[in-house]
N, C-alpha and C positions, 0 to 999 in steps of 0.2 A: 418080636419087634412091633411097636406101635408107631404109626405115622400120624402126625397132626398137621392139619392144613386150615387155612381161613376159608370162610364161605365166600360167596360172590354176591354183589349187589344185583346183578342181572339174573333173572329167573325165567324158566320155561315151564309153564303149567298147561301147555297146549299139546305137546307131543305125547304120543302113547309110550307107555313103559313096557319093555319086552319081558317083564317078569311079574308074577303075581305075589312074589315074596315081599313082606314088609314087616317092620317092627315099630314100636312106639317109643318116642323120646323119653329118656329117663327123667328129665326135669320139667315135665308138663305142668306141675303145680307151680313152679317158679315162673314158667312162661305165662301162665294164666295171670299171675300177679303183675307181671310186666305189661301184658296186654290190657289189663284193667286200667292201668295208668295211661297207656297210649290212647285208649278210647276217650279219655277225658280231654285230650289235646285237640284244639281246632286246627284247621288247615294252615292258618298263619303261624300258629305256635310250632307246628311240625316243621314248617319251612325254616323258621328261625333256629329251632333246636338242631336240625340236621343240615342246615345250610344247603337246602335244595330248592329247586324252582317251584313255582306255583302249580305247574302240571304234575310234578312228582309228589308234591305234598298232597294234592287232591287224590292221586292214585293211592298213596299210602294211608290217607285218612280212610278211604273206602276199605282197604285191606284190614286196617285195625278194627273197623266196625263189623266186618264180616267174619273176623277170626273167631272161631268157637271150637270147643271140644264136645264130644269125642272125635278124634281123627279117624277117618276111614278112606278107602280108595276112591270114594265119590267126591270128597271135599278136600283131599290132601294128596300129596305125591311124595315118593321116596326122595330123600335129600340129594342123593348122588345124581339123580336124573332131573331134579328141579333146578339146581344151581348151574349156571353157565359162566362164561368168563375164561380167561387164559389158563388158569390152573386146571379147570375142569375140561377144557379142550385138550390139554396135555394128557389127562387121564383117559379121555375118550371112552367112557364106560360103555357106550353102545356097541363098540367093537370088541369088548371083553368077552371071552368065552364064558358061557353060563356056569361051567364048573369052577370058574375062578371067583364067582360072586361070594361064596362062603368065606374065602380067604380075605377078600376085600372087606367084608363085613367084620371079620375078626381083627384086621390090622389097622384100618383107616378110621380116624376120628376127625370130625369137623367142629371147630370151635365156633360158637354162634352167640351173638349178643342177646338174642331172644331165647334160644333153646339150650344154651350152656354148652353141652358136648353131645354131638350127634354121631350115631353110627350111619353108614351109607344108606341103609334101607329103612331108617327111621322116617316116618311120615312127617311132613311139614306142610303148613299153609303159607301162602305168600306173605312176605313181611319185608321191612327194611329197618334194621336197628344195628348199627355198627357198634363194636365193643367200646370204641372211644367216645360214644355219645354221653354227654353229661345229663343223663336222665335221673331225676331224683325220685326214688321210690321209698316211701316211708322214711326211715331215718338214714337211708343210704343216699349219698349225693351223686353217685355215678355207677356205671355197670360193673366196674372193677370191685367196688365196695359191695355191690349187690351180690355178685357171684362169690366174693370172698375166696374161701378155699374149697368151695364145692366142686369146682372143675378138676383141680389137681387131686383132690381126695378121690373123686370118681375114677380118674386115670390110675391112681395108685392101687385102687381096689382090683383093677383088671391086670395089673402088671405082675409077672412072676419075677423072681429074684434076679435072674440073669438077662432079662429082656432089655432092649434099648428103646428109647424114644427118639424118633427121627423128626426133628422140628422143621417142617416145610411151611410154617405159617408166617404171616407178616408180623413185624414187631408189635403192631397195635393189638394183635390177638394173642401171641404167645406170652405177652406180658401178664396175662391172667393166670399163667402157670409158673409160679416162682420155682426156679431151678433148685433152690435150697430145700424145698419141700418134696421134690420128686425123689422117690426111693431108688431110682436107677439113673444112669447118665443120660443127658440130653445131647444128641448129636445134631449139629446144624450145618447142612450143606449150603454153600454160598456159590452163586453162579455169576461169572463175570465174562464180558466180551471185550476183545481187544479193539479199541477204537481211538483214533487220533494219538497213537503212540503209547497208550496205557490201557490197563484192564479196568473196566468200569462195570458197575451193576446197572444194566438197562432194564427198567422195571418190567416192561411188557415181555421181554425175552426171559427174564428171571422167573416170572410167574408161570410162563409156559413150561420152563425147565423143571419147576417144582412138580407140575402135573406129570411131566414125562418121567420124573424119578419115581413118583408114586406108582405109575404103570410098570416101570422097570422092576421095582421091588415085588409087585404082585405077580407079574409074568414069570419072574425067576425065583420066587419064594425065598428072597434074601433073608439072612438071619444074623449076619455079622458085619462089623465095620469094614473088614477086608472085602466082603461081598459088595458093599456099597461103593467102595473105591473103583470097582470095575465098571461103573456107569459110563457108558460111551455112546449116548444117544444124541442125535442132532449136532454132531461134531464136538460135543463137550467131552473133556477128558479130566481126570483127577490130576491136581497139581500138588505134589508132595512139598514143593518149595514154598508155596503160598499158604498151605494149610498149617494150622496151629491148634494144638490141644483138641477140643471137640468140634472145632470149626473146620469142615472139609471143603476145600475150594475146588471148583470145577471151572475150567476155562475153555474158551474157543476163540 
C-alpha cells in the first residue's frame, strides 16, 4: 500500500529533527531546472505568478536564490519534518515511534511542484511552488506538462502487482497522476462532516482527517481496503451507503 499526499505551503526549518536518517530526492535534476527558472524571476514577477503578497514574494525570492545542491543536513531538512499544516499535524510525525519510520518511508509519498515525488526522509530546502502554478520552463507551459508522466512512472516502478494506492492528496496535486496510467487501483477516501442538515466537506477538517488516516495506516500496518474501512479516528466512521466504487466516504 502506497499513500500519496500533498505538501504544505507552511514550513518549519527551525525545529530539531529526532533522527539522523535521511535520503535524497529522486528528481533533483528536474528540481534544479525548475529552480534555475525561479531564480530568474523578480519579486514582482513571483508575486504575480503565485498571487502572493509582497512579503511572501520577498521571502520566496530569497529562498530561490539560496537554493543549491548538494543537499545535506546542514542546508536541508527531511520533508516529513519540514512540512507543517493540517495534514502533517494529523500525521504528527514527532510522536511516531522510531521503529515505525521505515514503514512510513516505505509507504508514504508526497507530491511536490518542485521535487516531483518525495519520500518522507528525503531532504528538501525551503521553497514555494504549487503544482497548479503556470510556470513556463523551456517548451512546457506549466508544471503538469513539465512533470508529464515522470511522477506516475516513478510510482509505478515502486508498486507491486497487488498493491493499492491510497489517494489522500488534493485535486490540484493528484491530477498529476493519471488514473489510467497507474498499474494498480487508486482508492480515494473522502471525509465529510454533518452541518446544517447535510454532509459537507469542510476543508480544514478534511485535511486533518487525511493526516489522521496516514497515521492510522502506519500505526496499524494496513494492507487492504477492508482494513481501511476500519478507520475510526476523531469520530469519523466508514459510510457504506455514501461510498461508491473506489471512493470511500467517512463521516461524522
